[in-house]
C-alpha positions as CSV (number, residue, x, y, z in Angstrom):
1,M,142.7,106.7,128.1
2,S,141.0,109.3,125.3
3,I,142.4,111.8,122.8
4,T,140.9,114.4,120.5
5,A,142.6,117.0,118.0
6,N,144.1,119.1,121.1
7,A,144.0,117.1,124.1
8,I,145.1,113.2,125.3
9,V,144.5,111.8,128.5
10,L,146.4,108.8,129.6
11,R,147.5,106.8,133.0
12,S,151.2,106.6,134.3
13,S,152.8,105.2,137.2
14,V,154.4,108.4,138.0
15,P,153.1,112.3,138.6
16,C,154.1,114.7,136.2
17,P,154.3,118.5,136.9
18,P,151.9,121.0,134.5
19,G,154.2,122.6,132.1
20,S,156.7,119.5,131.9
21,R,156.9,117.5,128.3
22,V,156.7,113.8,128.7
23,E,157.9,111.2,126.3
24,G,156.4,107.7,125.9
25,A,156.1,104.7,123.5
26,L,153.1,103.2,121.6
27,G,154.2,99.3,121.0
28,G,153.0,97.7,117.7
29,T,154.8,97.5,114.3
30,P,156.3,100.2,113.9
31,P,156.6,101.3,117.3
32,V,156.0,105.2,118.0
33,T,157.2,108.0,120.3
34,L,154.3,109.8,122.0
35,R,155.4,113.3,123.3
36,L,153.0,115.4,125.3
37,K,152.8,118.5,127.3
38,V,151.2,118.1,130.6
39,H,148.3,120.3,131.6
40,A,147.2,118.4,134.9
41,S,148.4,115.4,137.0
42,K,145.5,114.0,139.1
43,R,146.2,110.8,141.7
44,Q,143.9,108.2,141.1
45,P,142.7,105.9,144.2
46,D,144.3,103.1,142.9
47,G,147.7,104.8,142.9
48,D,148.2,105.9,139.4
49,F,148.3,109.3,137.8
50,L,145.5,110.6,135.1
51,L,147.8,112.7,133.0
52,E,146.2,115.6,130.9
53,G,147.7,117.6,128.1
54,R,148.4,118.4,124.3
55,P,150.0,115.8,122.4
56,L,153.1,117.2,120.6
57,D,154.5,116.6,116.9
58,L,151.2,113.8,116.6
59,T,151.2,112.9,113.0
60,R,147.8,111.8,111.4
61,E,148.9,108.1,111.4
62,T,149.8,108.0,114.8
63,R,146.4,109.9,115.8
64,E,144.5,107.2,113.7
65,R,146.7,104.1,115.4
66,L,145.5,105.8,118.8
67,G,142.1,106.3,117.6
68,A,141.7,102.4,116.7
69,L,143.3,101.1,119.8
70,L,140.4,103.1,121.7
71,V,137.4,101.8,120.0
72,G,138.9,98.3,119.9
């Protein structure tokens, strides 16, 4: 998983077509809903999919929380 100001990449067990909007959850306290507009969905050798897209409605606090997860 990676995140920048305008892009997010994550793994999914299901494919999503370009242009679709998907929703997921970030656990912890408090739980946060993540929304993403998909630009690409690529199948990985293990059967999962790498979703690339643009985060929607991402607050600064959520972005910082995601960044801390990636570093830690």
